Each structure stands twice: as structure tokens, then as C-alpha cells.
N, C-alpha and C positions, 0 to 999 in steps of 0.2 A: 654269238655276238649279235645284238640287236642292231638293225640298220637304222639310219636316221633319214627323215624326210623333212625338208624345209618347204613351207608354204610362202610363196612370194607373188608379188603383183602390185599394181598401182593401188592407191588408197580406195577403200570403200567397195571392194569387189567381193567381200565375203570371206576373207582369209580367217578371221577369228571365229566366224560361224562354223566354218568347216573344221577348224581346230577343236572347237567344243564338241562338235558331232563325233569326231574320231576318238577323243579321250573320254566321251561319255558323260561329261560334266561341264557346267558353265564356269570354266576356269578363266577364260579371257573375257574381258569386258567387250560388249557389243552395243553399238549405237548407230543411228542413221547417219550421223555426221562423219566425214572422212577424217583419218588421222588419229583415231582413238588409240590404237596400239602404237607404242613407241619403243619399248625394250623388246628384245626377242625373248620368247617364253618357251620353255620345253615341257612336254608332257608325255605320259605313257599312253600310247594310242593302241586301239584294237579295231581291226576290221575283219569280221568273221573270225578265221582262225589265224590271221596274221597279227603279230605283235611287233611294235616298232616305236621308236622315239620320234615324236613330231615336234617341229619348231614353228611357232607362229612369229611372224616378223612384221616390222613397220612397213607401211606402204612405200614403195619405191618412189623416190623423188629426184628430180634432176637438180641436184645441188652438190657443189664441190667445195664451197667455202667452209667457214667454221660455224655456220648457223645451226640451229637446232635440227632442221631438216637434213643438213649434211651429216651431222653426227648420227642421226637415225639411219641414214643410208649406209654409213660405215658398219653399223650393227648388223644390218641386213646382209652386207657383203660377207661378214664373218660367218654368218649362219649358212650362206650358200657354200662357202669354202668348207665348212665342217660337215655338210650333209652328203649322204650317199646318192640322193636323188632329190630334185626339185619339182614341186608342183607349181606351175605358173598359172594363176587364176586370172581370168578376164571376166567382165560382166557381159554376158551374151546379149542381154537386153539393150545395153548401151552401145554394143558393137565394138570394133577395134578402134582405139583412139591413138593419136600420135605418141602418147606416153607408152602405151602397150608396145607399139612398134619399136620404140627407142630401147626399152628394156629387153625385149625379145632379142634384139641385136647384141645386147651385152651378154645375155645368157648363152647365146650360141657360141660366144668366144670362151665360155667357161668349160672346164673339164668335167664338171658335175652334170650327169644326165638330166634332162628336163622332160617332164610330162606336161602337155598343155591341157588345161581343164577349163571348160566353159561353164561358169556357174550361172545360177538364176534361170535355168532352162525349164522350169516347171510350166506345164500347160502349153508347151510348144512355143513359148514367147520368144526364145532365143534363136530361132532358126536363122535369121539374117546374120546375127553375130557369129553363129557357128560357121556359116559359109565364109564370112570375112576373115575368120581366124586362121585360115590356111596360109594367108599371106605373111603371117609371122614366121613361117619357116621352121616351126617346131613339131611338124608332124600332124597327124590326125587328132582333132580335139575330142576330149571326153565330155559328154553332156551330163551335167549333174545339177542337183539343187541342194546345196548344203543345208538350207533352212528346213526343207521337207524330207531330206534323206534319200532323194531319187538319184539313181545312177551310180550308187556305190558299188554295185556288182562289177561294172566296167572298171572302176578305180581299183578294185581288188585284183582283177586280171592284170592291170598295168603294173601294180606294185609287187606281184607275186615273184617275178624273176629276181627281185632284189632281196628275197627272203631266204637265201641259201643257208644262213646260219642264224636262226631265230631261237632265242631263249624264251621258253614258254612259262617263265617264272613271273608271277605277279606278287608284288609286295603291297602291303596295306597297313593301316594303323590298327593296333590292337586296342580296343577301347576297354578300359578297366571299369568295373561296376562296383559301387559302394556295397560292401557286404553287410548283411543284417548283423548289427552289433551284438545281439543277444546269442548269436550262433558262433561268435568268434572268441577264442581263448586268448588271442594276442600272440605276440612273438615271444618265444621262449628265451631267446638271447638276442643281443644286439647283432644285427646282421650287417657286415661291412658292405658298402656299395660296390657292386661290380657291374660296370656298364656293359650292355649288350652291344658288342661291336658290329653285329650284323645289321642293327637298326640305326639309321642316321639320327644324330642329335638335331632336333628341330628348333631353330632360333628365328624369332621374328624381330626385325629392326623397325621400331615405330617412333613417331614424333611428329612435330608440326612441319609444314612445308619449308623447304630450303634450310634445314638444319645440318645437312651433310650426310644423310643416310646412305645414299648411293655411293658417294665418295668414299665413305668408310668401308663399304663392301668391296669396292674396287681395290682399296689398299690391302684388305685381308686376303683377297684372291690373287693379288699380284698382277692384275690385268684390267683393262678397261671394259669390264663385262657389263656394267650398267651404264645407261646414258646419264651424263652429268652436265652441269652448266650453271650459269648464274641465274637462269630463269627459275622462279618458284613454280612448284607443282609439275615438274617434268615427269616424274613416275606416276602412272595411273593404275596399273595392275599390281597385285601382290606377286612378284616374280620369285620363284624358288630356284635356288642354284645349289647343286650338290658339289662338294669338294672334300678334301681330306686334310685334316689337321692333326699332326702328330700320330699318324696311322689310325685316326678315328674318322669315320664318316660323319659328315655334317651336312645338313640342309638348311640354308640360310635364306630367309624371306625378306626381300626389299619391299617396302610398302608405300603407298601414297601418303603424303602428308595429311594429318588430321587436323582440321581447323574447328573452331567453335560451331556448334550445330546451326546457330542463327545465321552464320555467314555462308553455310553450304546451301545454295539454292538451285544450282544447275543439276539436271539429271545425271550427267556424267560424273560430276564430283561426288554426288551421293553414292553412285555405284562404286567409285574408287574407294570411298571411306568404308563402305560395307565390306569391300574385299579386304581392306586392311584389318578390320575388326574380325573377319573370319580367320585371317592368318594368326591373330592373337589366340583365338579359341583352339586352334590346332597345334600351336607351338608348345614346347616344353619350357623354354626360356625366352623371356621377352626383354629386349634391351630398349630402354627409352632414351633417345638421343636428344639432348638439349643443346641450345645455342648459348655458349658462355657469355656472350655479349648482350644477351637479353635477359630480363628478370624471369624468374620462374613463374610462368603464367598459370592461371587456373586450369587451362586446357590440359597442360601437362599432368596436373593432379587428377583430372578426370580420367585420363588414360591409365595412370597408375592405379587408380581406384578400380577401373575395369579389369586390369590384369589381376588384382587381388580377388575380385569377385569370381574370376574364371579359375583361380587357384594355380596360376602359373608362377614358376620361378622368375625372379625379377632383378634387374640391376639398372642403374642409371649411368649413362655415358655422356659426358659433357664435352662437346666438341668446340673447336676454335679456342682452345686454351691458351694458344700462343699470343692471342690478342689481349689477354688479361695482364694487368700490371701487378696489382696486389693479390696474388693467387691464394695466399693463406687466408685472407679475410673473405675472399669469394668462396672458397671451399667450406669455411666455417658457416657462412650464410646459407649455402645450399643444404648442409647437414641439418641446420636448425629448422629450416622450412620443411624438409621431409619429416623430421621427428615430430614437428607440430601438426602438420597437415595430414600425415599418414601414420597415425599411431597403431593402426592394425597391422602394419608390416614394418616394425621398428628394425633399425639396423640395415637398411637397404645399401648394398655396396655401391660406391660411387667411384668411377674412374674418369680420368681427365686426359685429353689427347687433342691432337690436331690432325684431322683426316687429310687435309691438303698436303701437309708435310710428312705425314705417317708417324710423326714423333708421338710416342705413347700408345699407339694402336696395338702394340704387341701385348699390352696388359689385358685386352679384352677377352680373348679366348681362355686364358687361365682362370679369369674371374667367372666367366660363364660356366666352366667346368666345375668350379667350386660350388656355385649356387645350385647347379644341377645335382651335384652330390648331396647337398643338404636337402633339397627337394625330394630326394629319394630316401631320406633317413628312415631308419626302423629302430625302434627302442624297445627293449625287452619289458615284458609285463612287470617283472619284479622291480626293476628300477623305477617304472612309472608309479607303482603303488607305494613305494617308499617316498617318492616325491609327493604324492597326493597326501599322505599322512602328515608330512612336514608342512605342506601348504595350508591344510585344514587347521593344524595346530597354531600356525601363525595368524591365520585369519579365518575364523569359522563362518560358515554361510549364514546370512541373516535369517531369523526366524520368519516363517510365513503363517500368518493368521495365528500367531501366538505359539506355534509349534516348531521345534528345531528341525533343520533339514540335515540329514546324514548322507554323506557321499561314501559309498561302500567299496567301490572297485573301478579301476580304470584299465583300459586296454587300447592298443593301437590297432585299428581295423583296416588301414590301408596307408600307403604312402602316395606321393605325387598328387597333391601335397600331403604332408603328414596329417593324418585324421585319427581322432581319438573318441572313444565312447566311455562316458562316465555314468556309472549305474547308481541310481538312488530311488528309493520308494516314493520320493516326492519330486522326481525329476522335472516335471513341468513348472514347478514353483521356484526353480533356481533363477534369480534375477539376472538380467543381462550384464550388469556391472560385475557381478561375481564371475560370470563366464569369461569376461574380458581379463579379470585378474588371473584366472586359471590359464588362459592363453598366453599372457605375458610370462607367467611362471614357467610354463613349459618351454618357451622360447629362451628364457634366461638360464634355466637349469640344464638344458641339453644343447645349448649353444646352436640356435637355429635363427641367426639374424636375417631379416629380410625375406623370410619364407612364409607364405600364407599358411596358417594353421587352422584346422577345423576341429571343433569340439561339438559332439552331439550328446545331449543328456538323455539317458535311456532308463525307463522306469522298471524297477525289479518287481517281480511278482510276489505277492503275499502268500507264503506256503499255507496259511491257515484260512485263506479266503473261502474255500469251498468245503471246509469242515463244519460239521454241526457242533453247536455249543453244547 
């Protein structure tokens, strides 16, 4: 069983920098301003031969009301209670502050063991702060530099006693590569979709700020896992949470709200948006959350277009449905806008709900599972070629430079999303409009609504090209 380590401390002492150092990637946003981190974020950490779960937390604030800072503080308290050991970071260059003293007193009352870590000690600059830190009553401090990777050997020695039952298993994403179409014979028969229950289904929740993404995730999880509130733009990092739905592992990503590019001017918001887009690229299913009380803005269409370009399974979730009076007319309007503005992914599923009251949220995961199944569709070569023959007989390809184009053969070369290769001796001359006709034909014939479909035209070799006349 992997042990858990929570990183705590006042704002801007380097918690997220140490988190990124231990997970080996820049998962958490880092900026010079205090209070960048708001939600707690978990990651798989590695320190030499130690493997453990690491939790990055918001900076500890002295707040007990219902303000944003107080809600952030409650998230940190939950992380402390869930951890096997806490790393309390202080800024050794700034020395011990009254806030450090206050929270050291709180941590001493907790049952979770605490290791005191003095950060920013590179070049001997933190000697004074190191000496002051003894008054915190948390034992001898460890001198490190999270930014430069110094002092990690001492941190290893401090964490090793908590590693009695470490699982040395590492999981990763298996990246599929597009096979050479000319080397693929296609699928001999339709293969029913069987999900790999060992690998979590990866879902990204995206949308504009303040549409209810974090509230939706809290309803799905059945707990206040994500920080929520009336303020727009609370979520900054793309936070991944693992949970189980109907005996299936799921990893769901809450992302920062994505505004129009022209309105994104601050560095921190640019980092947040980039993190959200990265979550889209690594997800399998993307859920675009809309506010039912606001019109379908172009920004939502841009997000949907990005999802299609990335080839991800896609569905639209309309929140705040309880505030709509004429729901039939509103739903019809949404469907018409999607069909008109996103013809490349016709038939996108739309679900409606209220994240605040939880009414309708139970429809989300069954719909996600359905579009994920379609995204993994595999179609036999024989059925595809019967379809191609009928499609060409209904609408033959337009002639190019006075010569007819013959489509000889089609095969599916991969799924996720469904990707097909069509062979022709004049493949480069098949016009874009006709390719779109073929995509729509596959979508309709094999019932693939709302799924990105890829078609590649491959040129067949002339068997007489190298023979002498």
C-alpha cells in the first residue's frame, strides 16, 4: 500500500515547486504571486527508490468564515487528515513568520506526523531562517531547495520509515500509433467493445468560467472534493481525481474555465488555460459544460472544435437546467446550433441537469460510457467494403482533369477515434467535399453519432509501373 505525503505551509513557500519536483513533471501551476494553488492535487511521486502519493495543498490561511480563503483552508485540512505524513514548508530566506508559528501550533495538535522542511536554502541563504525554525517545535528542519533539487537525500531519509509497504508499480498511458494503412488488412469481424478495467477511463470536464464544472464533479463524487463558490475562475489547475463508478475505475479532470483568447492577458490565467487544454489532449472523453441561462457562445464552439481536432469522444452537458422555463424550445435551439456549427461531429449527445440540486446528473456517466464505446468502435472490412460500393453507386467521385476516380478498397486501421484508409490509384485527387460525404456516410451507416471520424486516402501502386513495354 503506497503511503501519502501532504505538503502544507503558508502561501508562496514553494509547495507546488516541490510537488512538481517529486512527481517529475510540471503538473501544478507555479508563479511568483502567492495563493496560486487552490484545490488539493494528488500525484504519483518518486524519490530515488521510494514511491508514494503526494498531495499539493493551498497555502494555509487564517480564515474561518465562508470566504474563498476559508474554503481553501478546509480543503487543506482534509488533505492533512488523509495523509500518513505532512511536510510543513517554510521559506528559510524569509524566516519564521507569525503565520508559520500559528500553523505549526495547529499541526502539533494533529495525529498526522509532521516533518519540518526549510525551503529556498540554496547557496546558504537560509541559515538564519533554519535557526529560527526550531521555535516551531516540529523538530530539526531539513534544508532543501525545491527549485534546484538540493537536499532531497535528507528528505529521502526522513520519509523512508513511512515506506514499510510500498507498491513499486507504475502506471502510464499507452500511446497508440497510427499504423501504415498499406500494411493493414483491416478487422476480420466486428469486435465488441470490452473496456480494460485495469486502466481508468479518463474524462476531462471543460467549459467557460463559472458554468458549474467543479460543482458537477462534487455531485458525481458525493463529496465536496473540489473548491466551489460564486466567484468565477476559482479552479486554476487541471485537477485529476480517481474514483469508481459501477466497479469501473475513472479519472476525472476538473479544469480551469476557458475564456476568449483576447480576454486572457494575465500570465497565471494563460498557464491555467494551457493546463486545461493539456487535459483535453490526454483525455478519452471530453464533457463540455454549458450554462443554460446563457446563449451558446462562439468560445464553446472553439472548445468543441479543439476536441474534434484532438479526436476525443465528446458530449455536451447543459447545467442550470432548472432555471429554464421553456425547456423543449431551449433544447431544440441547442441541437440546431450544434448541427449547424459543428457539422464535422454530427449527433453530439446533449444531457441537461442541475449540478446545484443534483437533478439529472445521474445521466452523465451512462452517456460518457456510451460515447466511449462508440469511440472504440471497430468495423469489419467486409461490411466497410459493402458500404463503400453502395456509397460510390449513389454518388460517384467527381472526375479529376477529365479522368474518373476509382475507389478500390477500404479498411479500418485503428480506433480511438475510428480511423479508415481508402485506397485509390488517384487518392491525392479526391476532393475534400467528397471525403466529407464519405465521413458522413460512415457515421450514418454504422451509427457513430458525435464521434470524430478520420479518413485517409492512400494511393495504390500500379503493378505495371516497373515493367517494360
